[in-house]
C-alpha positions in Angstrom: 20.9 34.8 -12.6 19.4 36.1 -9.4 20.8 36.7 -5.9 20.6 33.5 -3.8 19.0 33.8 -0.4 19.1 31.5 2.6 16.2 29.1 1.7 16.3 27.6 5.2 14.2 30.6 6.4 11.4 29.1 4.4 11.4 26.2 6.8 10.5 28.4 9.8 7.1 29.0 11.1 5.9 32.1 9.3 5.4 34.1 12.6 7.2 33.9 15.9 5.0 32.3 18.6 4.6 35.4 20.6 3.7 37.5 17.5 0.8 35.2 16.9 -0.3 35.5 20.5 -0.1 39.3 20.3 -2.3 39.4 17.2 -5.0 37.3 18.9 -4.9 39.4 22.1 -4.9 42.7 20.2 -7.9 41.6 18.2 -9.7 40.6 21.3 -8.9 43.9 23.1 -10.0 45.9 20.1 -13.4 44.0 20.0 -13.8 44.1 23.8 -12.5 47.5 25.1 -14.5 47.2 28.3 -12.8 43.9 29.3 -9.8 43.9 31.6 -7.2 41.5 30.2 -4.5 40.1 32.5 -1.3 39.1 30.7 0.5 36.1 32.2 2.0 35.0 28.8 5.2 36.5 27.6 8.0 36.2 30.2 8.8 39.9 30.6 9.5 41.5 33.9 7.4 44.2 35.4 9.3 45.5 38.5 11.8 48.4 37.9 15.5 48.2 38.1 16.7 48.2 41.7 18.2 51.2 43.6 21.8 50.0 43.5 21.6 49.3 39.7 20.0 52.7 39.0 22.6 54.5 41.1 25.4 52.8 39.1 23.8 53.7 35.8 23.4 57.4 36.9 27.0 57.5 37.9 28.1 56.0 34.6 26.0 58.5 32.7 27.8 61.3 34.5 31.1 59.7 33.6 30.2 59.7 30.0 29.5 63.5 30.2 33.1 64.2 31.4 36.0 63.9 28.9 38.3 62.5 31.6 36.0 59.6 32.3 34.3 59.2 28.9 34.4 55.7 27.3 34.2 54.9 23.7 34.1 51.4 22.2 33.8 48.7 24.9 36.1 45.6 24.8 34.2 43.1 22.7 34.4 40.5 25.5 33.6 42.9 28.3 35.3 45.3 30.7 37.5 43.7 33.4 35.2 44.9 36.2 32.2 43.2 34.6 34.0 39.9 34.0 35.3 40.0 37.6 31.7 40.5 38.8 30.6 37.4 36.9 33.5 35.4 38.3 32.6 36.5 41.8 29.0 35.5 41.2 29.9 32.0 40.1 32.4 31.7 43.0 29.6 32.3 45.4 28.1 28.9 44.5 31.4 27.1 44.1 32.3 27.5 40.4 35.7 29.0 39.6 36.2 30.6 36.2 39.2 32.2 34.5 38.7 35.7 33.3 39.3 34.8 29.6 36.5 32.2 29.8 33.8 34.9 30.4 32.4 36.8 27.4 30.0 39.6 28.3 27.1 40.0 25.8 23.8 41.7 25.3 21.7 38.8 26.5 21.2 35.0 26.3 18.8 35.1 23.4 21.5 36.7 21.2 24.2 34.3 22.2 21.9 31.3 21.8 21.3 32.4 18.2 24.9 33.4 17.5 26.7 30.3 19.0 25.8 28.4 15.9 28.5 30.5 14.0 31.4 28.5 15.5 30.0 25.1 14.6 29.9 23.2 11.3 27.1 21.1 10.0 26.5 19.0 13.1 23.3 17.2 14.1 21.4 19.0 16.8 19.6 17.4 19.8 16.9 19.5 21.4 14.2 18.6 24.0 10.6 19.0 22.9 9.0 21.3 24.1 11.6 23.9 23.7 12.4 27.6 23.8 11.9 28.6 20.1 15.4 30.2 19.6 17.2 26.9 19.9 15.1 25.4 17.2 14.8 28.4 14.9 18.5 29.4 14.9 19.4 25.9 13.8 16.7 25.7 11.2 18.1 28.9 9.8 21.5 27.1 9.4 19.9 24.1 7.8 21.0 21.7 10.5 19.5 18.3 11.0 17.5 18.5 14.3 16.7 15.5 16.5 14.1 15.9 19.2 14.1 14.1 22.5 10.7 14.0 24.1 10.0 15.8 27.4 6.7 14.7 28.8 4.7 14.3 32.0 6.1 10.8 32.5 9.7 12.0 32.8 8.8 15.2 34.6 9.6 17.2 31.4 13.3 16.4 32.0 14.4 14.0 29.2 17.5 11.9 29.8 20.1 10.5 27.4 19.1 6.9 27.9 17.8 5.6 24.6 19.4 8.5 22.6 21.6 7.1 19.7 25.3 7.5 20.8 26.8 9.9 18.3 28.0 13.5 18.3 25.4 16.3 18.7 25.1 19.9 19.7 22.8 19.3 22.7 20.6 22.1 24.1 19.7 22.0 27.8 17.9 24.7 29.8 17.6 24.4 33.5 15.4 25.6 35.2 13.6 25.1 31.9 11.7 27.6 29.8 8.9 26.8 29.2 8.3 24.0 31.7 10.0 25.3 34.8 11.5 21.9 35.5 15.0 21.7 36.9 17.7 19.0 36.5 19.4 17.6 39.6 23.2 17.3 39.7 23.0 13.5 39.1 20.7 14.0 36.1 23.1 16.6 34.6 26.0 14.3 35.2 24.3 11.7 32.9 24.1 14.3 30.2 27.7 15.4 30.8 29.0 11.8 30.6 27.0 11.2 27.4 28.5 14.4 25.8 32.0 13.5 26.8 31.6 9.9 25.6 30.1 10.9 22.2 32.3 14.0 21.6 29.2 16.1 21.8 28.8 19.7 23.0 26.2 20.9 25.5 24.8 24.4 25.1 23.6 25.1 28.6 21.1 27.9 29.1 21.1 29.0 32.8 19.1 32.2 32.4 16.9 31.3 35.4 19.6 30.1 37.8 18.9 32.9 40.2 15.4 31.5 40.8 16.7 28.2 42.2 15.9 27.8 45.9 16.2 24.0 46.3 19.3 21.8 45.9 19.8 22.1 42.2 23.0 23.1 40.4 23.2 26.8 39.5 25.7 26.1 36.7 26.6 23.1 34.6 30.2 23.7 35.6 29.2 22.5 39.1 29.0 19.1 37.5 32.2 17.1 37.2 33.4 16.7 33.6 31.4 19.7 32.2 34.4 21.8 31.4 35.4 19.4 28.5 31.9 19.3 26.9 29.8 22.4 27.8 29.3 26.1 26.9 27.1 28.0 29.4 24.9 31.0 28.4 23.3 33.2 31.1 21.6 36.6 31.4 20.5 39.3 33.8 17.1 39.7 32.0 15.1 37.9 34.7 17.7 38.0 37.5 17.9 41.8 37.6 15.1 42.9 35.3 17.4 43.6 32.4 14.9 42.6 29.7 15.1 46.2 28.3 18.6 46.9 29.5 20.4 43.9 27.9 23.3 42.1 29.5 24.4 38.5 29.7 27.4 36.3 29.2 28.7 33.2 27.7 31.3 30.9 29.3 33.6 28.9 27.1 36.1 26.8 29.1 39.7 26.8 28.0 39.7 23.0 28.0 36.9 22.8 25.4 38.4 21.3 22.2 36.7 19.7 19.2 38.2 18.7 15.9 41.6 19.7 17.3 40.4 23.3 17.7 40.0 25.2 20.9 36.6 26.7 21.0 37.4 29.5 23.5 39.6 31.6 21.0 37.2 30.7 18.2 34.3 32.3 20.1 36.6 35.2 21.0 37.3 35.7 17.3 33.6 35.5 16.4 32.7 38.1 19.0 35.6 40.4 18.1 34.4 40.4 14.5 30.6 40.5 14.8 30.0 42.2 18.1 30.9 45.7 19.3 30.5 45.1 23.0 27.9 46.0 25.7 27.7 49.7 26.5 29.8 51.0 29.4 26.6 52.3 31.2 25.0 48.9 31.0 28.1 47.0 32.2 28.3 49.3 35.2 24.7 48.4 35.9 25.4 44.7 35.5 28.4 45.0 37.9 26.1 46.6 40.4 23.4 43.9 40.0 26.0 41.2 40.8 27.4 43.1 43.8 26.4 41.9 47.3 23.9 44.7 47.8 22.6 44.7 44.3 22.1 41.0 44.2 20.2 41.1 47.5 17.9 43.6 45.9 17.4 41.5 42.9 16.5 38.6 45.1 13.8 40.7 46.7 12.3 41.2 43.2 12.6 37.5 42.5 10.8 36.7 45.8 8.0 39.0 44.7 7.6 37.1 41.5 7.8 33.8 43.3 4.9 34.9 45.6 2.9 35.2 42.4 4.0 31.7 41.3 2.8 30.3 44.6 -0.6 32.0 44.2 -1.0 30.3 40.8 0.3 27.0 42.0 -2.0 27.0 45.0 -5.1 27.5 42.9 -4.0 24.7 40.5 -3.6 22.5 43.6 -7.1 23.4 44.7 -8.4 22.4 41.2 -6.4 19.2 41.0 -4.6 20.4 37.9 -1.2 18.8 37.2 1.7 21.2 36.8 5.5 21.5 37.1 7.6 24.6 37.8 6.7 27.5 40.0 9.2 26.6 42.8 12.7 27.1 41.2 11.3 28.9 38.2 9.0 31.8 37.4 7.1 29.6 34.9 4.2 27.3 35.7 3.6 24.5 33.1 0.2 23.0 33.5 -1.9 20.3 31.9 -4.9 21.8 30.2 -8.0 20.8 32.1 -10.9 18.8 30.7 -8.8 17.4 27.9 -8.5 20.7 26.1 -5.9 21.4 23.5 -3.3 24.1 24.1 -4.8 26.7 21.7 -8.3 25.7 22.7 -7.4 26.5 26.4 -5.8 29.7 25.2 -9.0 30.8 23.6 -11.0 29.7 26.6 -8.9 31.7 29.1 -8.9 34.8 26.8 -12.6 34.8 25.9 -14.1 33.6 29.2 -11.6 34.8 31.9 -9.7 37.5 30.0 -6.3 35.9 31.0 -3.5 35.5 28.5 -1.0 32.6 28.7 1.1 30.7 26.3 -0.1 27.5 24.5 2.3 24.7 25.1 1.9 23.5 21.5 3.8 26.7 20.5 6.9 25.2 22.0 6.7 21.8 20.2 4.7 18.7 19.6 5.1 17.5 23.2 3.7 20.7 24.4 0.2 20.0 23.0 -2.3 19.7 25.8 -0.2 21.9 28.1 0.0 25.6 28.9 2.5 28.1 30.3 1.7 30.8 32.8 4.3 33.3 34.1 4.7 34.9 37.5 6.0 38.3 36.2 2.8 40.3 36.7 1.9 42.4 39.7 0.6 40.9 42.9 -2.7 42.6 42.2 -3.1 41.4 38.6 -2.0 37.8 39.5 -4.4 37.7 42.5 -7.2 38.8 40.3 -6.3 36.2 37.6 -6.2 33.5 40.3 -9.6 34.5 41.6 -11.1 34.3 38.1 -9.6 30.8 37.8 -10.9 29.8 41.2 -14.5 30.9 40.4 -14.7 29.8 36.8 -12.4 27.0 35.9 
């Protein structure tokens, strides 16, 4: 008799999408050391943490060096000052939250993967193309996954019309990764109504809400009825450049009940058992990022990235290439030119233009023939990549 393992892992792709890309790029760089490769693929930030954030971290480090202000274990759900900062942030766009509905975490990716712990063997409804964590975390649990097609015809914003009316865990990301498309309030209301009618739960990823400039909801809780059917997960990774600093939060409304069970205390219990809290220094940094001055500084960085997005969008407009995103999102999702497939276009950009992007096919079947570029590079690198596209593509 041997130890049993979770055989569901055998159903995953053998390598994570970005690991495959890294291998291809590393091989190219090794074979072509004289070529300057511009990376517009993985959505990692490049600008440093802002002045207000760094000052808060330095102050917190000094506090940790003094016995009178030293902090040990953090509260699993977050310090009161961090929770208050999140509440104030949501209040700034009209969403009121109770303090016990906010759970501070080490990022949206972790919570997207961990939220499966509080649910049983439910059917899952995921848009295709999709951020891989939604798919992979449910494959790991052996869940039955249903896909709803996002495509050029629906603006890569699938709607519930035509979806069989039964209970699902529904994943929605807006503004979307990878497509950059954002749902209107009216469109989200259709999903909220569907979820309430079918006793479903929406897992709403709002990691890119700070990039919204037009009239789109910054939170699903801006939509009437969402508090009885939705959990929201957000992060400072792209908002404040915390990809290497790690802080986010999950919001579980007190009214959210399924199978006669309140999900708020259930998530609290899960976090208290399996999570030791975000470090004090990081939470002080997060508080600073959400302060009036800190958030203004973060918006300056976001504006910098969105100037890059505009450069990319402008050259695509010149070339007559269809795309979405790039206005309320740092991602530009484009249709591969000349009928190329996603990986074919990846190889073309790498070998001919020395530009790295992300093949749409890596995000799902509906991503075939599309491609994701990000705006997180420097102005100089983005401008050079755009000029290569202008001259060659």
